[in-house]
C-alpha positions as a LaTeX table, in Angstrom:
\begin{tabular}{lrrr}
\hline
Residue & $x$ (\AA) & $y$ (\AA) & $z$ (\AA) \\
\hline
Unk1 & 30.36 & $-25.54$ & 92.77 \\
Unk2 & 32.52 & $-28.43$ & 93.36 \\
Unk3 & 35.08 & $-29.92$ & 91.29 \\
Unk4 & 32.84 & $-32.71$ & 91.21 \\
Unk5 & 29.44 & $-31.73$ & 90.46 \\
Unk6 & 31.48 & $-29.78$ & 87.76 \\
Unk7 & 32.86 & $-32.19$ & 86.05 \\
Unk8 & 29.09 & $-34.46$ & 86.08 \\
Unk9 & 27.77 & $-31.55$ & 84.71 \\
Unk10 & 29.80 & $-31.08$ & 82.35 \\
Unk11 & 29.18 & $-34.77$ & 81.17 \\
Unk12 & 25.34 & $-34.02$ & 80.53 \\
Unk13 & 24.20 & $-33.60$ & 76.79 \\
Unk14 & 22.43 & $-30.77$ & 74.99 \\
Unk15 & 19.38 & $-32.27$ & 74.65 \\
Unk16 & 15.99 & $-32.06$ & 76.23 \\
Unk17 & 15.89 & $-34.34$ & 79.33 \\
Unk18 & 14.53 & $-34.42$ & 83.03 \\
Unk19 & 17.71 & $-33.88$ & 85.64 \\
Unk20 & 17.00 & $-34.69$ & 89.62 \\
Unk21 & 19.17 & $-33.35$ & 92.73 \\
Unk22 & 19.94 & $-35.77$ & 95.77 \\
Unk23 & 21.60 & $-35.06$ & 98.79 \\
Unk24 & 24.13 & $-36.71$ & 100.70 \\
Unk25 & 21.48 & $-38.97$ & 102.30 \\
Unk26 & 20.58 & $-39.86$ & 98.54 \\
Unk27 & 17.55 & $-37.98$ & 99.09 \\
Unk28 & 15.53 & $-36.32$ & 96.12 \\
Unk29 & 15.96 & $-32.36$ & 96.83 \\
Unk30 & 14.18 & $-31.49$ & 93.20 \\
Unk31 & 13.01 & $-32.32$ & 89.84 \\
Unk32 & 13.01 & $-30.75$ & 86.80 \\
Unk33 & 12.96 & $-30.33$ & 82.70 \\
Unk34 & 15.11 & $-29.02$ & 80.12 \\
Unk35 & 15.34 & $-27.77$ & 76.98 \\
Unk36 & 19.26 & $-28.38$ & 76.71 \\
Unk37 & 20.40 & $-30.25$ & 80.16 \\
Unk38 & 24.04 & $-28.99$ & 80.12 \\
Unk39 & 23.09 & $-24.76$ & 80.42 \\
Unk40 & 19.65 & $-25.83$ & 82.91 \\
Unk41 & 21.76 & $-28.17$ & 85.31 \\
Unk42 & 24.61 & $-26.11$ & 85.74 \\
Unk43 & 22.55 & $-22.94$ & 85.89 \\
Unk44 & 21.71 & $-23.83$ & 88.78 \\
Unk45 & 25.49 & $-22.56$ & 90.50 \\
Unk46 & 25.55 & $-19.29$ & 88.07 \\
Unk47 & 22.40 & $-17.54$ & 88.14 \\
Unk48 & 19.27 & $-18.80$ & 89.39 \\
Unk49 & 16.36 & $-15.64$ & 88.35 \\
Unk50 & 13.15 & $-16.61$ & 88.96 \\
Unk51 & 14.22 & $-19.23$ & 91.05 \\
Unk52 & 15.41 & $-17.03$ & 93.99 \\
Unk53 & 13.66 & $-20.15$ & 96.50 \\
Unk54 & 16.38 & $-22.53$ & 95.39 \\
Unk55 & 19.10 & $-20.36$ & 96.61 \\
Unk56 & 19.37 & $-23.03$ & 100.41 \\
Unk57 & 18.81 & $-26.26$ & 98.02 \\
Unk58 & 21.73 & $-25.53$ & 95.99 \\
Unk59 & 24.65 & $-25.88$ & 98.50 \\
Unk60 & 22.89 & $-29.82$ & 99.26 \\
Unk61 & 23.62 & $-31.20$ & 95.91 \\
Unk62 & 25.42 & $-33.99$ & 96.31 \\
Unk63 & 24.37 & $-36.07$ & 93.53 \\
Unk64 & 22.94 & $-35.27$ & 89.32 \\
Unk65 & 21.06 & $-37.53$ & 87.75 \\
Unk66 & 19.28 & $-36.84$ & 84.07 \\
Unk67 & 17.28 & $-38.82$ & 81.58 \\
Unk68 & 17.60 & $-37.56$ & 77.92 \\
Unk69 & 15.11 & $-37.43$ & 76.07 \\
Unk70 & 13.92 & $-37.56$ & 71.90 \\
Unk71 & 12.31 & $-33.94$ & 72.80 \\
Unk72 & 11.28 & $-30.95$ & 75.00 \\
Unk73 & 7.33 & $-32.38$ & 74.90 \\
Unk74 & 8.66 & $-35.55$ & 76.32 \\
Unk75 & 10.52 & $-34.06$ & 78.29 \\
Unk76 & 7.59 & $-32.22$ & 79.55 \\
Unk77 & 5.37 & $-35.34$ & 79.68 \\
Unk78 & 8.36 & $-36.98$ & 82.04 \\
Unk79 & 8.64 & $-34.27$ & 84.24 \\
Unk80 & 4.92 & $-34.14$ & 85.06 \\
Unk81 & 4.84 & $-37.43$ & 85.70 \\
Unk82 & 6.83 & $-38.47$ & 88.01 \\
Unk83 & 5.99 & $-35.20$ & 89.84 \\
Unk84 & 2.35 & $-36.40$ & 89.59 \\
Unk85 & 4.03 & $-39.64$ & 91.51 \\
Unk86 & 5.68 & $-38.33$ & 94.19 \\
Unk87 & 7.01 & $-34.14$ & 94.16 \\
Unk88 & 10.39 & $-33.55$ & 95.67 \\
Unk89 & 10.59 & $-31.08$ & 98.89 \\
Unk90 & 11.67 & $-27.99$ & 96.93 \\
Unk91 & 9.33 & $-28.79$ & 94.08 \\
Unk92 & 6.93 & $-25.92$ & 93.74 \\
Unk93 & 4.38 & $-27.72$ & 91.47 \\
Unk94 & 3.55 & $-30.72$ & 89.50 \\
Unk95 & 3.41 & $-28.92$ & 85.72 \\
Unk96 & 1.18 & $-26.40$ & 84.58 \\
Unk97 & $-0.30$ & $-26.99$ & 81.31 \\
Unk98 & $-3.42$ & $-28.81$ & 80.23 \\
Unk99 & $-3.09$ & $-32.10$ & 78.90 \\
Unk100 & $-5.96$ & $-32.59$ & 75.58 \\
Unk101 & $-6.21$ & $-34.79$ & 73.19 \\
Unk102 & $-6.65$ & $-34.26$ & 69.40 \\
Unk103 & $-9.52$ & $-35.47$ & 68.24 \\
Unk104 & $-10.06$ & $-36.63$ & 64.33 \\
Unk105 & $-14.56$ & $-36.33$ & 63.86 \\
Unk106 & $-15.00$ & $-37.84$ & 60.67 \\
Unk107 & $-18.75$ & $-38.26$ & 60.98 \\
Unk108 & $-20.39$ & $-39.05$ & 57.61 \\
Unk109 & $-20.57$ & $-34.88$ & 55.39 \\
Unk110 & $-19.38$ & $-33.06$ & 58.32 \\
Unk111 & $-15.84$ & $-33.68$ & 59.07 \\
Unk112 & $-13.77$ & $-31.79$ & 61.48 \\
Unk113 & $-10.71$ & $-31.39$ & 64.31 \\
Unk114 & $-11.12$ & $-30.36$ & 67.95 \\
Unk115 & $-9.64$ & $-30.10$ & 70.75 \\
Unk116 & $-9.82$ & $-32.32$ & 73.92 \\
Unk117 & $-9.46$ & $-32.67$ & 77.25 \\
Unk118 & $-7.88$ & $-35.87$ & 78.36 \\
Unk119 & $-8.79$ & $-38.34$ & 78.57 \\
Unk120 & $-11.69$ & $-38.13$ & 76.28 \\
Unk121 & $-14.99$ & $-38.53$ & 78.54 \\
Unk122 & $-17.87$ & $-40.14$ & 76.25 \\
Unk123 & $-20.87$ & $-38.75$ & 77.29 \\
Unk124 & $-23.17$ & $-41.28$ & 78.37 \\
Unk125 & $-26.11$ & $-42.74$ & 76.39 \\
Unk126 & $-25.16$ & $-40.07$ & 73.62 \\
Unk127 & $-23.67$ & $-42.14$ & 70.73 \\
Unk128 & $-20.43$ & $-41.10$ & 69.34 \\
Unk129 & $-19.30$ & $-39.34$ & 66.26 \\
Unk130 & $-16.87$ & $-41.78$ & 64.36 \\
Unk131 & $-13.33$ & $-40.74$ & 65.22 \\
Unk132 & $-10.10$ & $-41.16$ & 66.15 \\
Unk133 & $-8.21$ & $-39.34$ & 69.22 \\
Unk134 & $-4.36$ & $-37.97$ & 68.73 \\
Unk135 & $-2.22$ & $-37.01$ & 71.64 \\
Unk136 & $-1.88$ & $-36.56$ & 74.32 \\
Unk137 & $-0.25$ & $-33.33$ & 74.35 \\
Unk138 & 0.49 & $-30.39$ & 77.27 \\
Unk139 & $-1.29$ & $-27.22$ & 76.33 \\
Unk140 & $-4.18$ & $-26.44$ & 74.92 \\
Unk141 & $-2.97$ & $-23.61$ & 73.39 \\
Unk142 & $-0.66$ & $-25.45$ & 71.56 \\
Unk143 & $-2.75$ & $-27.53$ & 70.49 \\
Unk144 & $-5.24$ & $-25.69$ & 69.53 \\
Unk145 & $-2.17$ & $-23.32$ & 67.42 \\
Unk146 & $-2.17$ & $-26.58$ & 65.14 \\
Unk147 & $-4.94$ & $-27.44$ & 64.70 \\
Unk148 & $-5.42$ & $-23.69$ & 63.48 \\
Unk149 & $-2.26$ & $-24.74$ & 61.29 \\
Unk150 & $-4.16$ & $-27.94$ & 59.82 \\
Unk151 & $-6.78$ & $-25.70$ & 58.68 \\
Unk152 & $-4.83$ & $-22.76$ & 57.35 \\
Unk153 & $-3.28$ & $-25.34$ & 54.67 \\
Unk154 & $-5.93$ & $-28.45$ & 55.09 \\
Unk155 & $-9.43$ & $-26.80$ & 55.28 \\
Unk156 & $-10.90$ & $-30.45$ & 55.86 \\
Unk157 & $-13.94$ & $-28.66$ & 57.93 \\
Unk158 & $-14.50$ & $-26.64$ & 54.63 \\
Unk159 & $-15.20$ & $-29.83$ & 52.55 \\
Unk160 & $-19.12$ & $-30.86$ & 54.58 \\
Unk161 & $-21.61$ & $-31.50$ & 52.56 \\
Unk162 & $-24.24$ & $-28.64$ & 54.25 \\
Unk163 & $-22.02$ & $-25.95$ & 54.52 \\
Unk164 & $-23.37$ & $-21.67$ & 55.65 \\
Unk165 & $-23.46$ & $-18.74$ & 53.37 \\
Unk166 & $-20.05$ & $-17.99$ & 55.09 \\
Unk167 & $-18.76$ & $-21.25$ & 54.82 \\
Unk168 & $-19.81$ & $-21.73$ & 51.38 \\
Unk169 & $-17.56$ & $-18.68$ & 50.64 \\
Unk170 & $-14.89$ & $-19.40$ & 52.00 \\
Unk171 & $-14.68$ & $-23.13$ & 50.75 \\
Unk172 & $-14.95$ & $-21.14$ & 47.46 \\
Unk173 & $-12.08$ & $-18.81$ & 48.47 \\
Unk174 & $-10.11$ & $-21.92$ & 50.01 \\
Unk175 & $-10.77$ & $-24.11$ & 46.41 \\
Unk176 & $-12.23$ & $-26.75$ & 48.12 \\
Unk177 & $-15.40$ & $-28.31$ & 48.23 \\
Unk178 & $-16.74$ & $-32.54$ & 49.69 \\
Unk179 & $-14.85$ & $-34.17$ & 46.29 \\
Unk180 & $-11.77$ & $-32.96$ & 48.45 \\
Unk181 & $-12.55$ & $-34.41$ & 51.74 \\
Unk182 & $-10.91$ & $-37.79$ & 50.99 \\
Unk183 & $-7.48$ & $-36.48$ & 50.30 \\
Unk184 & $-7.48$ & $-33.41$ & 52.99 \\
Unk185 & $-8.55$ & $-36.31$ & 55.63 \\
Unk186 & $-6.15$ & $-38.78$ & 54.80 \\
Unk187 & $-3.65$ & $-35.69$ & 54.70 \\
Unk188 & $-4.82$ & $-34.01$ & 58.37 \\
Unk189 & $-4.70$ & $-38.22$ & 59.54 \\
Unk190 & $-0.85$ & $-38.30$ & 58.02 \\
Unk191 & 0.62 & $-35.85$ & 59.80 \\
Unk192 & $-1.08$ & $-36.55$ & 63.31 \\
Unk193 & 0.26 & $-39.55$ & 63.18 \\
Unk194 & 3.77 & $-37.68$ & 62.86 \\
Unk195 & 4.38 & $-39.12$ & 59.29 \\
Unk196 & 7.43 & $-37.31$ & 58.25 \\
Unk197 & 7.26 & $-36.23$ & 54.66 \\
Unk198 & 3.49 & $-35.13$ & 55.48 \\
Unk199 & 4.48 & $-32.73$ & 58.69 \\
Unk200 & 7.51 & $-31.45$ & 56.14 \\
Unk201 & 4.82 & $-30.42$ & 53.87 \\
Unk202 & 3.08 & $-29.16$ & 55.90 \\
Unk203 & 5.27 & $-27.18$ & 57.78 \\
Unk204 & 6.92 & $-25.99$ & 54.13 \\
Unk205 & 3.59 & $-24.44$ & 52.89 \\
Unk206 & 2.95 & $-22.48$ & 56.68 \\
Unk207 & 6.87 & $-21.10$ & 56.29 \\
Unk208 & 5.05 & $-20.23$ & 52.57 \\
Unk209 & 2.27 & $-18.73$ & 54.37 \\
Unk210 & 4.35 & $-16.87$ & 57.08 \\
Unk211 & 6.60 & $-15.37$ & 54.55 \\
Unk212 & 3.80 & $-14.05$ & 52.26 \\
Unk213 & 2.36 & $-12.14$ & 55.37 \\
Unk214 & 5.71 & $-10.85$ & 56.07 \\
Unk215 & 6.35 & $-9.24$ & 52.72 \\
Unk216 & 2.82 & $-7.67$ & 52.58 \\
Unk217 & 3.48 & $-5.72$ & 55.82 \\
Unk218 & 1.15 & $-7.83$ & 57.58 \\
Unk219 & 3.29 & $-8.46$ & 60.71 \\
Unk220 & 1.08 & $-9.94$ & 63.42 \\
Unk221 & $-0.42$ & $-12.47$ & 60.36 \\
Unk222 & 3.19 & $-13.27$ & 60.18 \\
Unk223 & 3.78 & $-13.96$ & 63.64 \\
Unk224 & 0.25 & $-16.06$ & 64.81 \\
Unk225 & 1.47 & $-18.68$ & 61.38 \\
Unk226 & 5.21 & $-18.66$ & 62.89 \\
Unk227 & 3.22 & $-19.22$ & 66.02 \\
Unk228 & 1.17 & $-21.96$ & 64.34 \\
Unk229 & 4.72 & $-23.22$ & 63.37 \\
Unk230 & 5.53 & $-24.40$ & 66.32 \\
Unk231 & 2.60 & $-25.80$ & 68.20 \\
Unk232 & 2.83 & $-28.07$ & 65.29 \\
Unk233 & 6.29 & $-29.02$ & 66.13 \\
Unk234 & 5.04 & $-29.44$ & 69.34 \\
Unk235 & 2.44 & $-31.92$ & 68.55 \\
Unk236 & 4.09 & $-33.64$ & 65.95 \\
Unk237 & 7.70 & $-34.71$ & 68.22 \\
Unk238 & 8.66 & $-37.83$ & 69.16 \\
Unk239 & 6.91 & $-38.55$ & 73.00 \\
Unk240 & 6.56 & $-42.47$ & 74.05 \\
Unk241 & 6.59 & $-41.64$ & 77.64 \\
Unk242 & 2.57 & $-41.01$ & 77.75 \\
Unk243 & 1.00 & $-43.03$ & 75.10 \\
Unk244 & $-3.07$ & $-43.13$ & 73.86 \\
Unk245 & $-2.30$ & $-47.24$ & 74.14 \\
Unk246 & $-5.45$ & $-50.29$ & 74.03 \\
Unk247 & $-5.30$ & $-51.47$ & 76.73 \\
Unk248 & $-2.99$ & $-49.56$ & 78.35 \\
Unk249 & 0.28 & $-50.54$ & 78.95 \\
Unk250 & 1.83 & $-51.86$ & 81.60 \\
Unk251 & 5.40 & $-52.82$ & 82.24 \\
Unk252 & 9.09 & $-52.15$ & 83.36 \\
Unk253 & 10.92 & $-51.02$ & 81.38 \\
Unk254 & 15.05 & $-51.61$ & 82.79 \\
Unk255 & 18.67 & $-50.64$ & 81.09 \\
Unk256 & 22.10 & $-51.66$ & 81.95 \\
Unk257 & 25.72 & $-49.85$ & 81.24 \\
Unk258 & 28.65 & $-49.79$ & 83.20 \\
Unk259 & 27.71 & $-51.13$ & 86.51 \\
Unk260 & 24.25 & $-49.06$ & 86.28 \\
Unk261 & 21.16 & $-50.44$ & 86.66 \\
Unk262 & 18.18 & $-48.41$ & 85.15 \\
Unk263 & 14.43 & $-48.42$ & 85.34 \\
Unk264 & 11.68 & $-47.01$ & 84.19 \\
Unk265 & 8.21 & $-47.81$ & 85.69 \\
Unk266 & 5.14 & $-47.50$ & 83.56 \\
Unk267 & 1.66 & $-47.81$ & 84.21 \\
Unk268 & $-1.41$ & $-47.43$ & 82.06 \\
Unk269 & 1.03 & $-46.19$ & 78.96 \\
Unk270 & 2.87 & $-43.67$ & 81.50 \\
Unk271 & 6.10 & $-43.34$ & 82.53 \\
Unk272 & 5.53 & $-42.52$ & 86.33 \\
Unk273 & 8.87 & $-44.46$ & 88.35 \\
Unk274 & 12.62 & $-43.77$ & 87.36 \\
Unk275 & 15.01 & $-45.38$ & 90.01 \\
Unk276 & 18.41 & $-46.67$ & 88.99 \\
Unk277 & 20.99 & $-48.62$ & 90.91 \\
Unk278 & 25.05 & $-50.32$ & 90.90 \\
Unk279 & 24.14 & $-54.19$ & 89.75 \\
Unk280 & 26.99 & $-56.51$ & 88.24 \\
Unk281 & 25.72 & $-57.30$ & 84.55 \\
Unk282 & 24.86 & $-60.83$ & 85.54 \\
Unk283 & 22.12 & $-60.03$ & 87.91 \\
Unk284 & 20.67 & $-57.84$ & 85.61 \\
Unk285 & 20.55 & $-60.22$ & 82.66 \\
Unk286 & 16.56 & $-61.32$ & 83.18 \\
Unk287 & 15.18 & $-57.70$ & 84.01 \\
Unk288 & 16.99 & $-56.38$ & 80.20 \\
Unk289 & 15.47 & $-59.41$ & 78.68 \\
Unk290 & 11.65 & $-58.89$ & 80.38 \\
Unk291 & 11.92 & $-54.93$ & 78.92 \\
Unk292 & 9.80 & $-54.90$ & 76.07 \\
Unk293 & 11.65 & $-53.85$ & 72.15 \\
Unk294 & 10.29 & $-50.69$ & 72.22 \\
Unk295 & 11.53 & $-49.50$ & 75.46 \\
Unk296 & 15.41 & $-50.92$ & 74.97 \\
Unk297 & 16.77 & $-47.64$ & 72.96 \\
Unk298 & 15.66 & $-45.48$ & 76.09 \\
Unk299 & 16.76 & $-47.25$ & 78.58 \\
Unk300 & 19.92 & $-48.53$ & 77.39 \\
Unk301 & 20.52 & $-44.59$ & 76.16 \\
Unk302 & 19.10 & $-43.56$ & 79.85 \\
Unk303 & 21.46 & $-46.20$ & 81.64 \\
Unk304 & 24.76 & $-45.44$ & 79.31 \\
Unk305 & 24.54 & $-41.64$ & 80.30 \\
Unk306 & 23.72 & $-41.87$ & 83.94 \\
Unk307 & 27.11 & $-44.63$ & 84.73 \\
Unk308 & 28.72 & $-41.25$ & 82.68 \\
Unk309 & 27.67 & $-39.42$ & 85.12 \\
Unk310 & 28.15 & $-41.78$ & 88.35 \\
Unk311 & 31.47 & $-41.64$ & 87.16 \\
Unk312 & 34.40 & $-40.05$ & 89.56 \\
Unk313 & 36.89 & $-37.73$ & 88.60 \\
\hline
\end{tabular}
């Protein structure tokens, strides 16, 4: 690694995000995501491990760019969206996690949670039940584990009016019946809407179940509950780069800092374009004024990081 690239890596934050490498001609070589940007990007010049196919790419890297994200989940979505629009030469895949939603059906007398592929497609000619859709999320396994976590501490499905014999017994063991339906429905909805107090309450209850299982030497159950906790953290993490908006959002978000203008293109509610170039504040002002306020902090932070990485020495 050259001294200049080493200085750039040292300026990267220790946060989740997306990074890309460019060659001396400005062509994008590779785009990836990271849980810890500084460590991940720096690893390309230390030990590539299972990325040996990139050995010939690394000497071509002349510039590093990055966007910091508010969660690993957000970084995963941003990487996927960008790769679907254009896959650089050295990228092998476009993202392997399945996009899904969690659907809360609250038909009269029969509420339930289920995981569905995203986008959710309604069956023609068949009346849709009363539903609320949350997400989208990457990873069907994680989403199903999150639903299992909610069912463990907020057993909404056992409040249905008509339960089979086994489910009636389980409802009795769980101590719930139809009179608990509205309370549990409100709690499940609050968690999936990422309301902090409700999320923390459910997380604490899951941790208690895990600790009891571990104390009772039920280590497989304890491991399963830990996976559910991690899955719940995944689905409630902040994630704005792919949204369920009606109608889908189309806009451009601009951020400027120290002579660098960053532009994000949002199409159909998905951030799928990322560009940056030198610009004076005066020339950037019209684009900044058109940026939706909800996107301003994200775009400004990206411009600040971009300008810091572009600094010489």
